[in-house]
One Martini backbone bead per residue (centre of mass of N, CA, C, O) as a GRO file, in nm:
protein
  142
    1UNK     BB    1  -7.631 -17.486   3.992
    2UNK     BB    2  -7.733 -17.740   3.834
    3UNK     BB    3  -7.634 -17.971   3.615
    4UNK     BB    4  -7.887 -17.979   3.436
    5UNK     BB    5  -7.906 -17.672   3.400
    6UNK     BB    6  -7.625 -17.629   3.279
    7UNK     BB    7  -7.674 -17.805   3.030
    8UNK     BB    8  -7.919 -17.650   2.920
    9UNK     BB    9  -7.775 -17.378   2.887
   10UNK     BB   10  -7.550 -17.480   2.700
   11UNK     BB   11  -7.734 -17.587   2.473
   12UNK     BB   12  -7.870 -17.317   2.409
   13UNK     BB   13  -7.608 -17.167   2.335
   14UNK     BB   14  -7.530 -17.351   2.098
   15UNK     BB   15  -7.784 -17.307   1.928
   16UNK     BB   16  -7.754 -17.004   1.896
   17UNK     BB   17  -7.469 -16.998   1.777
   18UNK     BB   18  -7.539 -17.174   1.527
   19UNK     BB   19  -7.770 -16.984   1.421
   20UNK     BB   20  -7.574 -16.708   1.417
   21UNK     BB   21  -7.361 -16.836   1.249
   22UNK     BB   22  -7.292 -16.730   0.976
   23UNK     BB   23  -7.460 -16.789   0.719
   24UNK     BB   24  -7.751 -16.839   0.611
   25UNK     BB   25  -7.967 -17.092   0.596
   26UNK     BB   26  -8.077 -17.265   0.278
   27UNK     BB   27  -8.296 -17.499   0.182
   28UNK     BB   28  -8.287 -17.603  -0.153
   29UNK     BB   29  -8.487 -17.791  -0.380
   30UNK     BB   30  -8.435 -17.550  -0.577
   31UNK     BB   31  -8.313 -17.290  -0.799
   32UNK     BB   32  -8.560 -17.066  -0.730
   33UNK     BB   33  -8.422 -16.997  -0.458
   34UNK     BB   34  -8.387 -16.685  -0.252
   35UNK     BB   35  -8.352 -16.560   0.048
   36UNK     BB   36  -8.310 -16.247  -0.014
   37UNK     BB   37  -8.580 -16.236  -0.217
   38UNK     BB   38  -8.828 -16.445  -0.125
   39UNK     BB   39  -8.821 -16.308   0.171
   40UNK     BB   40  -9.039 -16.067   0.298
   41UNK     BB   41  -8.986 -15.817   0.549
   42UNK     BB   42  -9.231 -15.632   0.720
   43UNK     BB   43  -9.231 -15.325   0.930
   44UNK     BB   44  -9.353 -15.119   1.129
   45UNK     BB   45  -9.292 -14.829   1.321
   46UNK     BB   46  -9.524 -14.781   1.516
   47UNK     BB   47  -9.776 -14.767   1.768
   48UNK     BB   48  -9.858 -14.589   2.017
   49UNK     BB   49  -9.907 -14.651   2.356
   50UNK     BB   50 -10.021 -14.581   2.677
   51UNK     BB   51  -9.757 -14.745   2.814
   52UNK     BB   52  -9.508 -14.678   2.587
   53UNK     BB   53  -9.550 -14.859   2.378
   54UNK     BB   54  -9.549 -15.054   2.069
   55UNK     BB   55  -9.711 -15.131   1.763
   56UNK     BB   56  -9.635 -15.409   1.548
   57UNK     BB   57  -9.627 -15.487   1.199
   58UNK     BB   58  -9.593 -15.814   1.046
   59UNK     BB   59  -9.463 -15.932   0.722
   60UNK     BB   60  -9.439 -16.247   0.546
   61UNK     BB   61  -9.325 -16.299   0.210
   62UNK     BB   62  -9.372 -16.501  -0.075
   63UNK     BB   63  -9.167 -16.430  -0.381
   64UNK     BB   64  -9.148 -16.677  -0.531
   65UNK     BB   65  -9.163 -16.787  -0.873
   66UNK     BB   66  -9.093 -17.059  -0.942
   67UNK     BB   67  -9.167 -17.277  -1.217
   68UNK     BB   68  -9.200 -17.180  -1.539
   69UNK     BB   69  -9.193 -17.448  -1.696
   70UNK     BB   70  -9.420 -17.607  -1.501
   71UNK     BB   71  -9.588 -17.411  -1.289
   72UNK     BB   72  -9.469 -17.450  -1.018
   73UNK     BB   73  -9.486 -17.363  -0.707
   74UNK     BB   74  -9.356 -17.189  -0.435
   75UNK     BB   75  -9.246 -17.320  -0.120
   76UNK     BB   76  -9.213 -17.209   0.225
   77UNK     BB   77  -9.043 -17.344   0.511
   78UNK     BB   78  -8.908 -17.346   0.814
   79UNK     BB   79  -8.909 -17.056   0.944
   80UNK     BB   80  -8.632 -16.875   1.071
   81UNK     BB   81  -8.588 -16.617   1.307
   82UNK     BB   82  -8.435 -16.342   1.396
   83UNK     BB   83  -8.543 -16.209   1.742
   84UNK     BB   84  -8.386 -16.172   1.974
   85UNK     BB   85  -8.561 -16.035   2.262
   86UNK     BB   86  -8.848 -16.152   2.232
   87UNK     BB   87  -9.129 -15.944   2.330
   88UNK     BB   88  -9.476 -15.929   2.434
   89UNK     BB   89  -9.723 -15.776   2.593
   90UNK     BB   90  -9.892 -15.912   2.374
   91UNK     BB   91  -9.951 -16.207   2.285
   92UNK     BB   92  -9.844 -16.432   2.050
   93UNK     BB   93  -9.929 -16.663   1.848
   94UNK     BB   94  -9.754 -16.966   1.845
   95UNK     BB   95  -9.845 -17.042   1.545
   96UNK     BB   96  -9.692 -16.785   1.428
   97UNK     BB   97  -9.493 -16.719   1.690
   98UNK     BB   98  -9.190 -16.882   1.820
   99UNK     BB   99  -8.976 -16.938   2.068
  100UNK     BB  100  -8.711 -17.179   2.065
  101UNK     BB  101  -8.472 -16.986   2.118
  102UNK     BB  102  -8.279 -16.756   2.199
  103UNK     BB  103  -8.321 -16.552   1.903
  104UNK     BB  104  -8.532 -16.782   1.795
  105UNK     BB  105  -8.791 -16.807   1.547
  106UNK     BB  106  -9.099 -16.958   1.458
  107UNK     BB  107  -9.286 -16.969   1.167
  108UNK     BB  108  -9.591 -17.107   1.129
  109UNK     BB  109  -9.505 -17.382   1.267
  110UNK     BB  110  -9.336 -17.454   0.984
  111UNK     BB  111  -9.519 -17.391   0.778
  112UNK     BB  112  -9.617 -17.310   0.479
  113UNK     BB  113  -9.569 -17.064   0.221
  114UNK     BB  114  -9.712 -16.967  -0.036
  115UNK     BB  115  -9.713 -16.830  -0.318
  116UNK     BB  116  -9.798 -16.497  -0.269
  117UNK     BB  117  -9.791 -16.519   0.040
  118UNK     BB  118  -9.873 -16.463   0.396
  119UNK     BB  119  -9.752 -16.366   0.724
  120UNK     BB  120  -9.909 -16.225   1.016
  121UNK     BB  121  -9.826 -15.991   1.288
  122UNK     BB  122  -9.860 -15.870   1.627
  123UNK     BB  123  -9.665 -15.648   1.837
  124UNK     BB  124  -9.582 -15.547   2.178
  125UNK     BB  125  -9.329 -15.296   2.255
  126UNK     BB  126  -9.036 -15.116   2.366
  127UNK     BB  127  -8.899 -15.282   2.127
  128UNK     BB  128  -8.765 -15.305   1.815
  129UNK     BB  129  -8.733 -15.572   1.609
  130UNK     BB  130  -8.487 -15.727   1.410
  131UNK     BB  131  -8.600 -15.909   1.147
  132UNK     BB  132  -8.464 -16.225   1.019
  133UNK     BB  133  -8.352 -16.472   0.816
  134UNK     BB  134  -8.196 -16.782   0.885
  135UNK     BB  135  -8.411 -17.010   0.783
  136UNK     BB  136  -8.514 -17.242   0.513
  137UNK     BB  137  -8.756 -17.417   0.306
  138UNK     BB  138  -8.752 -17.514  -0.038
  139UNK     BB  139  -9.020 -17.569  -0.282
  140UNK     BB  140  -9.237 -17.748  -0.485
  141UNK     BB  141  -9.541 -17.761  -0.576
  142UNK     BB  142  -9.851 -17.860  -0.746
   0.00000   0.00000   0.00000
């Protein structure tokens, strides 16, 4: 293995380790955001396909209440998911879900999901991935 490749592999390992270690990071721009409650991930049980794989439907919903005092909605962006060894037999649009380093996926190209809205995608795999939020940025919209 070349030195440059060794360094690249080591850097990827450090990024994955830092992303997966400790409690999930959640940069909250206001006190109304709670990572555990405000981003809901639902995933279907899977529809069997003819090749033995299953098709899974995933929806990530922004359930943040926003600021009741000002009426400003809550927007959540830069959502990174723990996505294991994510692979799809049928490619997922990289604008919707993209593996940034092994085990870490970026949702919606980092763009925000407005309050009470969602982002959905379908993937086909031989293994169902347990997806959960690693980090996100929360703020109030206009």
